[in-house]
N, C-alpha and C positions, 0 to 999 in steps of 0.2 A: 283572634281565634273565636271569640264569642260571636262575631258577625257571621263567620263561616259555619258555626254550629247551627245558628238560626236558619241560614240558607239551606243547610243540609236537611234540617227537619222539614222545611217547606217542600223541598224536592221530594222527600220520602212520602209525605202526605199526598202530594199530587200524583206520584207514581202509583200509590195504592188506589187512589180514586180512578186512575186510568185503567188499572188492571181489573178492578171490580166492574167498572163500566163496560169494559171490553167483554168480560164474561157474560154480563147481563144482556148485551146486545147481540152476542154470538157473531160478531163481525170483526174482520181484521181492521185495525186502525188505518186510516188514510193519513198521509203526511204531505204537507205542502210548504213551499218556501216563498216568502215575499221579501222584496227589497224596497226600502223606503229612504227618502231624504227630504230635507227642507230646512226651515228656519228653527233656530233654538233661541227662544225669548227668555232672558233671565227674569226671575220673579223674586219678590221679597228682598231680603238682605243681600242676596247674590247680585242683584242688579242695582242696589241702592248706591247713590253717589253722595250720601250724607257723610260728613267728616267724623266717622266713628269707627271703632275697631271691627264691628260686625259687617260693615259694608264691603261688598266684593267688587264694586265698580265694573261689573261685567256688562259688555255691550251685546246687542243682538248678534248672534252668530249662526252657525250652520250645524247640521247633524246628518249622519248617515247610519243606516242600520239594516239588520236582517232579522227575520222572524221565521221560526219553524212552528207550524201548527200540527198537532197530532190529534185527530178527531176520532174519538172512541164512543161518544154518547151524542145522540142527536141534539143539535143546537149548542153543545158545549165542546170546547177543545182545550187541550193543554197547550199553552203557547210559551216557547222559550225565545227570548230576544237578546240581541246584542246591539248597543247603540254607542257611537262615538260622537261627541259633541265638542265644539271649539267656540269659545267666546272671548274675543279680544278685550283688553282692558281699556276702559274709557279714559280719554284725555282729561276728564274732570278730576281725576285723582291728582293731577299736578296743580290744581287750584289756580290756573291761569299762568303759571310759570312757564317760561320759554325753555324748550328742550329739543334735543335731536336724538334720534335712535328709535329703539323699539321697546314699548311697554310690555310686550308679551301677551299671552293668552292663557286663560283657564282652559284646560282640556279635561274631559271626563269620559270614562267608559262605564257602561251600565249593563252588565250581564244580569238578566232578569228571567224569572219563570213565574207562571201564573195560569189563570183561566180566562177564556174568552167565551162570551155568550153571543150567539148570532141569531138574527131573526130576519127572514125574508119579508120584504115590504112591497114587492112588485115583481114583474117578470124578469127583470135583470138586476135588481138592487137588493142588497143585503146590508143591514146595519149591524154593528157589533159593539160590544163593550168589554173592556179588559180590566183586570186587577192583577197586579204582579208584586212580587217582592224579590229582593236581590242585594247586590252590592254596588256601590259607587266607588270607582277607582279614579281618584283625581290627581291632577298635577297643577301646582301653582304656577303663575306666570314667570317666565325667565326674562328678567329685565336687563336691558343693556342700553343705557341712555347717558347723555352728557348734559349737565346743567351748569351754565356759567363757567364752562371750561373744566368742570369737575366730572370725571366719569363715575357713574353709579351702576353697579352690577349686582344682580341677585340670581342665584341659581334656582332652578325649579326643584321643588321637593314633592314627593308622592305621599298620598294619604288614602284612607279608605273608610267606609262606614256603611251601615245598613241603609238600604234604599227601598222606596216603594213607588209604584206607578199606577196611574189610572188613565184610561183612554176610551175613546169612542171614534168610530169611523164608519165609512160607507164603502162597500165593495161593489163595483159595477161590472156586469157581464162576467162575473167570476174571475176577473183579470185585473182591473184597475182599482187602486185603493186611494182614498183621501181620508186622513185621520188627524185627530188632535190628541196629544198625550201630555200628561203632567208627570214629571219625574222629580223626586225630591229626596235629599239625603243631607247628612251633616258630617261629612268626612273629617277625620282627625289627622292633622299633619304634625310631624315632629322634626325639629331641627335644633341642633346644638343642645340637646337635652330638654328642650322646651316644646310643649305641645300647644296647638291651637286648633279650633274647630271653625269651619266655614260653612254656614248654611248655604246649600246649593240646590236651587230649584229652577227647573226650566220647563217651559211649555213648548212642545214641538208642534209645528204645523207642517205636516208631511203629505207627500204624494208618492205613490209607488206602484209596483206591479207584482202580481202573483205569478210564479213560474210553474 
């Protein structure tokens, strides 16, 4: 509940800024949609293969997302984003042991809202920077493997936590987008009355199109 209260406060502040900015500019806000996808690179503990409880053993994965930009002030827009990312579990977690089956994947959803600052740098190019806050909704890997004839299974469990994101990108001809984004959170998972947190940070290398 605390996470959602924080997210609600962020949304309220941004809406107030949008309303004030819209009144100041005396213009109707413009709305645009962009779709992006690319690589999801695990960072820090999330991608670590060290043999400790903090390591996530996440491999390079993929992500896809959508962004809605609401422009009410010159050079500044309110941007709401939703990203889905999937990172498979590295075989390093088995420590060289032979196995068959599926180690599963970490999956995360990132509903975020924040501000974007844009600056034209040429006749067809615009660079932009974003800062966002939101929620990370994660799912642990669903494991179904066999080791030395012994089946090992683990169901996926869900968790959530406050998230933040920073990004930068280039838009070409008002249509094509290339960007890099950092998303980071520390979702809390609960199973059988016990809780655990998994530091989850990914760097997105994306390309996309504005509609």
